N, C-alpha and C positions, 0 to 999 in steps of 0.2 A: 503494499500499500503505500510506503514512504516515496518510492520512486516515482509514483504517480503525482504526488503533490510537492515535492521537494526537489528542485533542478539539482541534478548531481548527486542525489541521494543514492546510496548502495544499499543492498540487502545485507543485514547482519546475520552471520552465522551464530547459532546460539553457543553460549560459553558461560563459565563461572565468573568471568570478569565484567559481564554485562549486566546493568541494573536497569529496569525498566519502571517507568512513573506513569500511570495511568489516571485520567480523569473520566468518569463516566457518569451518566445519569441513572441515579438509583432507581428511579420510578419505571424507566424503560429499558435500562441496561445498555443504552447506546454509548459507544465511545465518543467521547467529546474531544480530548487531547491526549497527547501522550508524548514521552520523551525517552531517549536512551541514552545511557552514561556509561561510559568504559573506565573501568578502574585500573590506571595503569600502575603497576607495582614500581615503586622506586627501590625499596629495600624489601626484605621478607614481611616487613609489618606496615611500612608507609606506603600510601597509594596518592595518587594524583587522580581526582576526579574529573573526566573530559567529557563535558556536555556534548554529544555527537549529533543528535538529530532531535528537532523538537517541532511537533505538528498539532496545530489546532485545527480541526476540521472545519471547513467552510461555513455551515449552520451555526457554530458557536464562537466565531471570531468577533473580536470587539466586544468581548463580556468580561475582560479580564483574566481569562483562564489561564494564558502564557505567563502573566505576572504570578498567579498563584501556583503554578507548575515549577518555575524558576525559585519561588520562595520555598517551596516544599524541599527541593533538591537542595538548596543552601542549608536549609535546616537540618535536613537529614545528614549531610556531610559536615559540616561545620561546627554544629551544636550538638549532634548525637554521636559523631563518630570520630574519636581522637586519633584514629590511624591516618586520616586524610589531612594532608599538609598544604594541599592547594586544589582549587577548583578552576578549570581552564574551559572555555568554549572553543570547540573546533570549527574553523571556517565560518565565522560570524557575518551576518548580514550587516549592511553599512548602517541600517537604523537600529541596530541593537547596540 
């Protein structure tokens, strides 16, 4: 689905270093937004979280879901995960 919506997106092979963050509508079960984050290991314990692909589906854009998704990723890694020493964004858009 990502290559259809994101120019230059590539398919992600499932692996233990990928984390996925989803926002969905509880009432309908519809997927509203998603993000993929790669945990690049710097040492055996320390990781760099690389936000790779973020997508808010067209019917749900301009509702603040992108901000909510990034905030959740930030909270997850910087506030709840002491092993994360850095968060980076891969190939961000100019508006980012």
